[in-house]
C-alpha positions as CSV (number, residue, x, y, z in Angstrom):
1,X,-27.5,-6.7,47.8
2,X,-30.6,-7.6,45.8
3,X,-31.0,-3.9,44.8
4,X,-27.4,-3.7,43.7
5,X,-27.8,-6.9,41.7
6,X,-30.9,-5.6,39.9
7,X,-29.1,-2.3,39.0
8,X,-26.1,-4.3,37.7
9,X,-28.4,-6.4,35.5
10,X,-30.2,-3.3,34.1
11,X,-26.8,-1.8,33.2
12,X,-25.8,-4.9,31.4
13,X,-29.1,-5.1,29.6
14,X,-28.8,-1.5,28.5
15,X,-25.1,-1.4,27.5
16,X,-24.6,-4.9,26.2
17,X,-28.1,-5.5,25.0
18,X,-28.3,-8.7,26.9
19,X,-31.7,-9.6,28.2
20,X,-32.2,-9.9,32.0
21,X,-33.8,-13.3,31.5
22,X,-30.6,-14.6,30.0
23,X,-28.6,-13.1,32.9
24,X,-30.9,-14.7,35.5
25,X,-30.5,-18.1,33.8
26,X,-26.7,-17.6,33.9
27,X,-26.9,-16.9,37.7
28,X,-29.1,-19.9,38.3
29,X,-26.6,-22.1,36.3
30,X,-23.7,-20.7,38.2
31,X,-25.2,-21.5,41.6
32,X,-25.9,-25.1,40.4
33,X,-22.3,-25.3,39.2
34,X,-21.0,-24.1,42.5
35,X,-23.1,-26.7,44.4
36,X,-21.7,-29.4,42.1
37,X,-18.1,-28.3,42.7
38,X,-18.7,-28.2,46.5
39,X,-20.7,-31.4,47.0
40,X,-19.7,-33.5,43.9
41,X,-23.1,-33.7,42.2
42,X,-26.1,-31.4,41.6
43,X,-28.7,-33.6,40.0
44,X,-31.2,-32.8,42.7
45,X,-30.5,-29.1,43.0
46,X,-33.0,-26.4,41.9
47,X,-32.6,-22.6,41.9
48,X,-35.5,-20.1,41.7
49,X,-34.9,-16.4,41.3
50,X,-37.7,-13.8,41.6
51,X,-37.4,-11.6,38.4
52,X,-38.9,-8.6,40.2
53,X,-37.0,-8.5,43.5
54,X,-33.9,-10.6,42.7
55,X,-34.6,-12.8,45.7
56,X,-33.3,-16.3,45.1
57,X,-33.9,-19.6,46.7
58,X,-31.5,-22.5,46.3
59,X,-32.5,-26.0,47.5
60,X,-31.8,-29.7,47.1
61,X,-34.6,-32.2,46.7
62,X,-33.7,-35.2,49.0
63,X,-35.6,-38.5,49.6
64,X,-36.5,-39.3,53.2
65,X,-35.1,-42.8,54.1
66,X,-34.1,-44.7,57.2
67,X,-30.8,-45.9,55.7
68,X,-28.7,-43.1,54.2
69,X,-26.3,-44.2,51.5
70,X,-25.9,-40.8,49.9
71,X,-26.1,-37.7,52.1
72,X,-26.4,-35.5,49.0
73,X,-29.5,-37.3,47.7
74,X,-31.0,-38.6,50.9
75,X,-32.1,-37.4,54.3
76,X,-33.1,-39.1,57.6
77,X,-36.7,-38.9,58.9
78,X,-35.5,-36.9,62.0
79,X,-33.8,-34.2,59.9
80,X,-36.7,-34.2,57.4
81,X,-39.3,-33.6,60.2
82,X,-37.3,-30.4,61.2
83,X,-38.0,-29.1,57.7
84,X,-41.5,-30.5,57.3
85,X,-43.3,-32.1,60.3
86,X,-45.5,-34.2,58.0
87,X,-42.6,-35.8,56.1
88,X,-42.5,-39.6,56.1
89,X,-40.2,-42.2,54.6
90,X,-40.4,-42.1,50.8
91,X,-41.3,-38.4,50.6
92,X,-39.2,-35.7,48.9
93,X,-38.3,-32.7,50.9
94,X,-36.6,-29.4,49.9
95,X,-33.5,-28.7,51.9
96,X,-32.4,-25.0,51.6
97,X,-28.8,-24.4,50.6
98,X,-27.0,-21.2,51.6
99,X,-24.5,-20.0,49.0
100,X,-22.3,-18.7,51.8
101,X,-21.5,-22.3,52.6
102,X,-19.8,-22.8,49.2
103,X,-16.0,-22.8,49.2
104,X,-13.8,-20.1,47.6
105,X,-13.0,-22.3,44.6
106,X,-16.7,-23.1,44.0
107,X,-17.5,-19.4,44.2
108,X,-14.8,-18.5,41.7
109,X,-16.1,-21.2,39.3
110,X,-19.6,-19.7,39.6
111,X,-18.3,-16.3,38.8
112,X,-16.5,-17.7,35.7
113,X,-19.8,-19.3,34.5
114,X,-21.6,-15.9,34.7
115,X,-18.8,-14.1,32.9
116,X,-18.5,-16.7,30.2
117,X,-22.3,-16.5,29.6
118,X,-22.1,-12.7,29.4
119,X,-19.3,-12.9,26.8
120,X,-21.1,-15.5,24.7
121,X,-24.3,-13.4,24.7
122,X,-22.4,-10.3,23.9
123,X,-20.8,-12.0,20.8
124,X,-24.2,-13.4,19.8
125,X,-25.9,-10.0,20.0
126,X,-23.1,-8.4,17.9
127,X,-23.3,-11.3,15.4
128,X,-27.1,-10.9,15.0
129,X,-26.8,-7.2,14.7
130,X,-24.4,-7.3,11.8
131,X,-25.9,-10.4,10.2
132,X,-29.0,-8.4,9.7
133,X,-26.9,-5.8,7.8
134,X,-25.3,-8.4,5.5
135,X,-25.6,-7.3,1.8
136,X,-26.0,-3.7,3.0
137,X,-23.8,-0.6,3.3
138,X,-22.5,0.7,6.6
139,X,-20.2,3.5,7.6
140,X,-16.9,2.5,9.3
141,X,-13.7,4.2,10.5
142,X,-10.3,3.1,9.2
143,X,-8.4,1.6,12.1
144,X,-5.1,0.3,10.8
145,X,-3.4,-1.6,8.0
146,X,-2.8,-5.3,8.7
147,X,-0.3,-6.2,5.9
148,X,-2.3,-5.4,2.8
149,X,-5.6,-5.7,4.5
150,X,-7.4,-2.9,6.3
151,X,-9.2,-3.1,9.7
152,X,-12.4,-1.1,9.7
153,X,-14.2,-0.3,12.9
154,X,-18.0,-0.5,12.5
155,X,-18.9,0.5,16.0
156,X,-19.3,-2.6,18.1
157,X,-17.1,-4.8,15.9
158,X,-14.2,-4.6,13.5
159,X,-14.4,-5.6,9.9
160,X,-11.7,-6.7,7.5
161,X,-11.3,-5.1,4.0
162,X,-9.2,-7.7,2.1
163,X,-6.8,-6.6,-0.5
164,X,-8.9,-8.1,-3.4
165,X,-11.9,-6.1,-2.2
166,X,-10.0,-2.8,-2.2
167,X,-10.0,-0.3,-5.1
168,X,-6.4,0.2,-6.2
169,X,-6.7,3.9,-6.7
170,X,-8.1,4.5,-3.1
171,X,-5.8,5.2,-0.2
172,X,-7.2,5.7,3.3
173,X,-5.7,7.2,6.4
174,X,-6.4,6.0,9.9
175,X,-9.5,7.6,11.5
176,X,-11.0,8.3,8.0
177,X,-14.7,7.5,7.7
178,X,-15.7,5.4,4.7
179,X,-18.7,3.4,3.5
180,X,-18.3,-0.3,2.9
181,X,-20.5,-3.1,1.6
182,X,-20.9,-6.0,4.0
183,X,-20.1,-9.2,2.1
184,X,-20.4,-11.8,4.8
185,X,-20.7,-12.2,8.5
186,X,-19.3,-15.4,10.1
187,X,-19.9,-16.5,13.6
188,X,-16.6,-17.7,15.1
189,X,-15.5,-18.7,18.7
190,X,-13.7,-15.4,18.9
191,X,-16.7,-13.4,17.9
192,X,-18.2,-12.3,14.5
193,X,-15.8,-12.1,11.5
194,X,-17.1,-9.4,9.1
195,X,-15.8,-9.2,5.6
196,X,-16.5,-5.9,3.7
197,X,-15.9,-4.6,0.2
198,X,-15.3,-1.4,-1.7
199,X,-15.4,-3.0,-5.2
200,X,-18.7,-4.8,-5.2
201,X,-21.3,-3.4,-7.7
202,X,-24.0,-3.6,-5.0
203,X,-22.1,-0.8,-3.1
204,X,-23.0,1.7,-5.8
205,X,-26.6,0.4,-5.9
206,X,-27.0,0.7,-2.1
207,X,-25.5,4.2,-2.2
208,X,-28.1,5.2,-4.8
209,X,-30.9,3.7,-2.7
210,X,-29.9,5.8,0.3
211,X,-29.3,9.0,-1.7
212,X,-32.3,8.9,-4.2
213,X,-35.7,9.0,-2.5
214,X,-37.4,7.8,-5.7
215,X,-35.4,4.6,-5.6
216,X,-36.1,4.0,-1.9
217,X,-39.9,4.3,-2.4
218,X,-39.9,2.2,-5.6
219,X,-40.8,4.9,-8.0
220,X,-37.4,4.5,-9.8
221,X,-35.9,1.0,-10.1
222,X,-32.3,0.0,-10.8
223,X,-32.5,-2.7,-13.4
224,X,-28.9,-3.5,-14.1
225,X,-25.4,-2.3,-13.0
226,X,-21.9,-2.8,-14.4
227,X,-18.8,-1.6,-12.6
228,X,-15.1,-1.3,-13.0
229,X,-14.2,-0.2,-9.5
230,X,-12.2,2.9,-9.2
231,X,-12.8,3.9,-12.9
232,X,-16.4,3.9,-14.1
233,X,-19.9,2.5,-13.4
234,X,-22.9,2.2,-15.7
235,X,-26.4,1.7,-14.3
236,X,-29.7,1.3,-16.1
237,X,-32.8,2.7,-14.4
238,X,-36.5,2.5,-15.1
239,X,-39.3,4.7,-13.8
240,X,-42.6,3.2,-12.7
241,X,-44.3,6.6,-12.8
242,X,-44.6,8.2,-16.3
243,X,-44.3,11.6,-14.6
244,X,-40.9,10.9,-13.1
245,X,-37.7,10.9,-15.2
246,X,-35.6,8.1,-13.9
247,X,-32.3,9.5,-15.0
248,X,-33.1,13.0,-13.8
249,X,-34.1,11.7,-10.4
250,X,-30.8,9.8,-10.0
251,X,-28.7,12.8,-11.2
252,X,-30.5,15.4,-9.0
253,X,-30.5,19.1,-9.4
254,X,-27.2,20.2,-10.9
255,X,-25.9,16.7,-10.4
256,X,-26.2,17.0,-6.6
257,X,-27.3,13.4,-5.9
258,X,-24.8,11.6,-8.2
259,X,-22.0,14.0,-7.2
260,X,-22.3,12.9,-3.5
261,X,-22.0,9.3,-4.6
262,X,-19.0,10.1,-6.9
263,X,-17.3,11.8,-3.9
264,X,-17.9,8.8,-1.7
265,X,-16.3,6.6,-4.4
266,X,-13.3,8.9,-4.6
267,X,-14.1,10.3,-8.0
268,X,-15.3,7.1,-9.8
269,X,-17.4,8.2,-12.9
270,X,-21.0,7.1,-13.1
271,X,-23.1,6.8,-16.3
272,X,-26.9,6.6,-15.8
273,X,-29.0,5.4,-18.7
274,X,-32.6,4.5,-19.3
275,X,-33.6,0.9,-19.2
276,X,-35.6,-0.4,-22.2
277,X,-37.2,-3.8,-22.7
278,X,-36.2,-3.6,-26.4
279,X,-32.7,-4.9,-26.5
280,X,-31.8,-2.7,-29.4
281,X,-32.8,0.4,-27.6
282,X,-31.1,-0.8,-24.4
283,X,-27.8,-1.4,-26.2
284,X,-28.1,2.1,-27.8
285,X,-28.6,3.6,-24.4
286,X,-25.8,1.6,-22.8
287,X,-23.3,2.8,-25.4
288,X,-24.1,6.5,-24.8
289,X,-22.9,9.1,-25.3
290,X,-21.9,7.6,-28.6
291,X,-24.4,8.0,-31.4
292,X,-25.7,4.8,-33.0
293,X,-26.6,4.3,-36.7
294,X,-27.9,0.7,-36.4
295,X,-28.4,-2.1,-33.9
296,X,-29.2,-5.7,-34.6
297,X,-29.7,-7.8,-31.5
298,X,-30.2,-11.6,-31.3
299,X,-32.1,-12.3,-28.0
300,X,-31.6,-16.1,-28.4
301,X,-27.8,-15.9,-28.9
302,X,-27.4,-12.8,-26.7
303,X,-25.3,-11.1,-29.3
304,X,-25.6,-7.7,-31.0
305,X,-24.1,-6.0,-33.9
306,X,-23.8,-2.2,-33.7
307,X,-22.9,0.3,-36.4
308,X,-21.7,3.7,-35.5
309,X,-20.4,6.7,-37.6
310,X,-16.7,6.5,-38.4
311,X,-15.9,9.5,-36.1
312,X,-17.9,7.9,-33.2
313,X,-16.0,4.6,-33.1
314,X,-13.5,5.6,-30.5
315,X,-16.3,7.1,-28.3
316,X,-18.4,4.0,-28.6
317,X,-15.5,1.7,-27.7
318,X,-14.0,3.9,-25.0
319,X,-10.6,4.0,-23.5
320,X,-9.1,0.5,-23.7
321,X,-12.5,-0.8,-24.6
322,X,-14.1,0.3,-21.3
323,X,-17.3,1.7,-22.7
324,X,-18.1,-1.3,-24.9
325,X,-17.1,-3.7,-22.1
326,X,-19.4,-2.0,-19.5
327,X,-22.2,-1.8,-22.0
328,X,-21.9,-5.6,-22.6
329,X,-22.1,-6.3,-18.9
330,X,-25.0,-3.9,-18.4
331,X,-27.1,-5.5,-21.2
332,X,-25.9,-9.1,-21.0
333,X,-25.2,-9.0,-24.7
334,X,-21.9,-9.7,-26.5
335,X,-21.6,-6.5,-28.6
336,X,-19.7,-6.3,-31.9
337,X,-19.1,-2.6,-32.8
338,X,-18.3,-1.6,-36.3
339,X,-17.9,1.7,-38.0
340,X,-20.1,2.5,-41.1
341,X,-17.1,1.8,-43.4
342,X,-16.4,-1.6,-41.7
343,X,-20.1,-2.5,-41.8
344,X,-20.4,-1.9,-45.5
345,X,-17.4,-4.1,-46.3
346,X,-18.7,-6.9,-44.0
347,X,-20.5,-9.7,-45.9
348,X,-24.1,-10.3,-45.0
349,X,-24.3,-7.3,-42.6
350,X,-27.3,-5.3,-43.9
351,X,-27.4,-2.5,-41.4
352,X,-29.6,-0.4,-43.7
353,X,-32.6,-2.4,-42.5
354,X,-32.0,-1.3,-38.9
355,X,-31.1,2.4,-39.3
356,X,-32.8,4.7,-36.7
357,X,-34.8,7.7,-38.0
358,X,-32.9,10.9,-38.7
359,X,-34.4,12.8,-35.7
360,X,-33.3,10.1,-33.2
361,X,-29.9,9.9,-35.0
362,X,-29.3,13.6,-34.8
363,X,-30.6,14.1,-31.3
364,X,-27.9,14.2,-28.6
365,X,-28.6,11.5,-26.1
366,X,-28.8,13.0,-22.6
367,X,-29.3,9.7,-20.6
368,X,-25.8,9.5,-19.3
369,X,-24.0,11.6,-16.7
370,X,-20.5,12.3,-18.0
371,X,-17.6,14.3,-16.5
372,X,-14.6,12.8,-18.3
373,X,-13.6,12.7,-21.9
374,X,-13.3,9.3,-23.6
375,X,-10.4,7.6,-25.4
376,X,-8.1,9.0,-28.0
377,X,-8.5,7.6,-31.5
378,X,-5.3,5.6,-31.1
379,X,-6.7,3.6,-28.1
380,X,-9.8,2.7,-30.1
381,X,-7.8,1.7,-33.2
382,X,-5.6,-0.5,-31.0
383,X,-8.6,-2.1,-29.4
384,X,-10.2,-2.7,-32.8
385,X,-7.1,-4.5,-34.1
386,X,-7.0,-6.7,-31.0
387,X,-10.7,-7.7,-31.2
388,X,-11.3,-7.6,-34.9
389,X,-13.8,-4.7,-34.5
């Protein structure tokens, strides 16, 4: 029996990741509970289990007394001498208890205590396992739709992808494997409640960390990220090694690295630009692939005025203002974009003082990874009218 018990504990430890010490404590507590249910109290009961052999010894500590008021707590000198010949009045003797003497109800209660402890420990192990993965990306399998929410199986637990954390353009089928970002892990009486997201900007960041070796080892650093889930993401990267091109490392050979991330995000476009401590240069990079004539940035007010060639205005603003909006989030600056014609007519806007040199102006900026054409001129004109440029 002891050998079978040890094998059962080893199986539980291996499959449920519950330590044997915890299971031994559960068995000890269950025996004490059974004694209490059988005799009414268990204040004087002790249980000792050998961790190596699974041999256990259950006993009650009773006081030797001539007048017995409580048979559970006291024992007569005659009975005490049968256990210990040297026992005298006032001594404490250990009276062995055989678990076979417990009634059926007491035994069932003891079984319930053990099972309850196993369930609690199993939930605790799962909670700790996923709590460590909070703010990280994991792979899950789409289980089913629960109204507008989606149940995602992560292996040992199910996660919930709420409607507001879903990308509207994404549609998944049951059994489909997807990557999700763990937002929060809550410990509830029914087990861990895991909330995940497909829209969080950190999802893109974590995907780059797992795909790009240079980011994982710290050679390349992601400094900022702006995302409109399902449509486009801009990230600014910096290299800590002068011999490593940050943008090139993220794009990969023939775009292999960034393409794998784009595929995981169901075709979402990703622009990768170089980070610059100079806010003017950073804003110029963030607005790529549009060419910039002049940038005036106010670090105190966190505002910037940008001048672009007339024919580049729609490219700088982007479809429905998306390029300008993402650039503003990426840099943290409120960006006012004007064409050269608009800038010349604006009072007090001397962009001539901030014009970049001809070589930089003429050179095509290659810091962004583009696969999709930007807005039509009509979209940009409509945006300019709504925002006054």
